C-alpha positions, 0 to 999 in steps of 0.5 A, spaced: 500 500 500 502 506 498 500 511 503 506 516 502 504 517 495 496 518 497 499 523 502 503 527 497 497 527 492 492 530 498 498 535 500 498 537 493 491 538 492 490 542 499 496 546 497 493 548 491 499 545 487 495 541 482 492 543 475 485 540 478 480 544 474 472 543 476 470 547 470 467 542 465 468 536 470 460 536 471 459 532 465 466 529 462 467 522 465 463 523 471 458 517 470 453 517 476 457 521 481 455 528 483 461 532 481 463 539 485 459 543 480 453 538 481 453 539 489 454 547 488 449 548 483 444 543 486 444 539 480 444 532 484 444 525 480 442 518 482 447 513 481 445 512 474 447 519 472 439 521 472 438 528 475 431 530 478 430 523 482 428 527 488 425 522 493 426 527 500 420 528 504 415 533 501 417 531 494 411 530 490 414 524 487 408 519 488 403 521 483 401 518 476 405 520 470 403 518 463 408 513 460 409 511 453 406 505 450 413 502 449 415 503 456 408 500 458 410 494 454 417 494 457 415 493 464 410 488 461 415 484 458 419 484 464 414 481 469 412 476 464 420 474 463 420 474 471 414 469 471 417 464 466 424 464 468 424 465 475 417 463 477 415 470 479 421 472 483 426 477 480 432 472 479 439 472 480 442 475 473 445 481 475 446 483 467 439 482 466 437 487 472 442 492 470 439 492 463 432 493 465 435 499 470 439 502 464 433 502 460 428 505 465 434 510 466 435 512 459 427 513 458 427 517 465 433 522 461 427 523 456 422 526 461 422 533 464 427 533 470 421 535 474 417 529 472 423 524 473 422 521 480 414 521 479 415 517 472 420 512 476 415 511 481 409 510 476 413 505 472 415 501 479 407 501 481 406 499 474 410 493 475 407 491 482 400 492 479 401 487 474 405 482 478 400 482 483 394 481 477 398 475 474 400 472 481 392 472 483 391 469 476 396 464 477 393 462 484 386 461 481 389 456 476 394 453 481 391 453 488 397 453 493 402 456 489 407 461 492 412 466 489 418 461 487 414 455 486 414 452 479 408 454 474 406 450 469 408 453 462 401 452 459 398 456 465 403 462 464 401 462 457 393 462 459 394 467 464 399 472 459 394 471 453 388 473 458 385 479 456 384 482 463 392 482 463 394 484 456 389 490 457 393 493 462 398 494 457 394 496 451 389 500 455 383 497 452 379 494 458 373 497 460 375 500 467 383 500 467 386 505 463 392 500 461 398 500 466 396 507 468 395 507 476 388 508 479 390 510 486 
């Protein structure tokens, strides 16, 4: 371990003898980290580099936001994959989870900064509502089933072909407005 070299770098930084410049550091290679400029200007980012993800007390993030049909389909496909691959569990494939999160965060970057946190909350509620609806339908067909227990593929095929499930994505059901949440 090179403690001496680390101390030397710290002393250089504190004495002002380095060429460190924070101008332009905000977006250059900072990734999801908040730079000094971010902290000074209040442009905080989450770990994925998305600004506007405020979840503090008093924020109005728990509100339903409109979501694109593509994202509704994306959430639907994610829930469907979880039931087919992992029997309703999230699974342990880190690459799949990162890919899912990256797609959500990329979508959030297309939303107005003020609405990003609420849109993220909306997408999460969509996923939970759909998973609950699917699990209820499975329990009707397979009494005693619980998350993680095997599900016959013909039952899953039937559940995911059911109009009450597919209409949650298309928004064509009588009372449901697609995956737009009713609170």
